[in-house]
C-alpha positions, 0 to 999 in steps of 0.5 A: 576478366582481365589479364597481363603478361608475366615477368616470368619466362615460364608463365604464359599469362596471369589472369583474374576474374569475379562473378556477381551471380551464379550461372553456367559457363563452358570450360573449353579444352586447354593445353597448359598447366595452370594453378587457380586461387579461388575466394568463395565465402571468405575462404581461399582455395588453391587448385593445380588444373591439368590440361583439358582434352574436351569441353565440360559444362561448369557452374560458377557460383555467385560472389567468387573471385579467381586468380589464374597462372597459366604456365607455358608449354613444357612447364610442370611441377615435377612432384606432380605427375602431369599425366595424371592431372589431365582432365583433372586437378589437384586441390592443394590442402590449406594450411591456414586462412592465408596459406596452403600446403605444397610439397611439404611447405606452407605457401602464402596464397598469391595475389594478381600483383605479387604473382611474380614473386610466388612464381620466382620462389616456386622456381628457386625451390625447384617446384616449377621447372621447364623442360627445353625439349618441349619448346624445341619440339613445338618450333620444330627445332632439331635436338641430339635426342631420338625421336622416342626420347623427345616424345617421352619428355614431351609427354612427361612435361605436358601430359599430351602429345604434340599432335594434342596440343596442336589441335587444341591450341588450333581450335583456341586460336579459331575461338578467339578469331570468331569472337573478335568478328572474323568471319568463319571463311576467314577463320578457316584460313587464318586458323589453318583448317582444311575447310569449314567442316574440318572447322566445325568438327574440331570446334564441336569436339574441343570447344563445345560449340559450332563456328556459327554459335561462337560467332553469333552476337546473341550467343549467351554462353560464357566460355573459360578463359582462352588465349592465343599464344604467338608461338602457336600461331606461328606454328600454325602459319608454317604447317 
């Protein structure tokens, strides 16, 4: 698996992966909307995946290829209710072997190299939008809106509450630290957990494994793609 930053300010990262053989993997909690293109047995498929609030075991088929476009918090497709996508996904119907249907129009499947062109077209057609209220809320910036209005717009754009996103991103940061060889005690401090038991409870609930399992070099379990955005790291340091 490899990934790269995107030129678009609405995209967190663009990643791709492939499988050589079948096997299980652990899909961990995720707080962002994501568009995934899969190629399997010569066929292309496009799926919009919503946030995930708990881990699930999944099966990876052999000889598959995947492209993922992970959007920033507050970015959504207005014709799809983000709340309805939480812990779920929408498979977009194929228009041809090279295109799929999206909001009544045929769109060519994007690739790892031309994803920015695809994203720019989505933005131009107003099929991909961003609510700045979400960014302001995550950065603890004041707005002219009431708390209820902020919460409503936040939930509409992300499908989650501010607290749920913070907890998921905190757990994903802990995963990245442990996988990089950071000790459990240092991970507790760097990811701003109260103590070791707090870290353990969070990871078991959101990741599906304990800190010891994640830190073990002999752990064979493959995890779904995870990243550690700088925005959330900054927020965790401030809390």
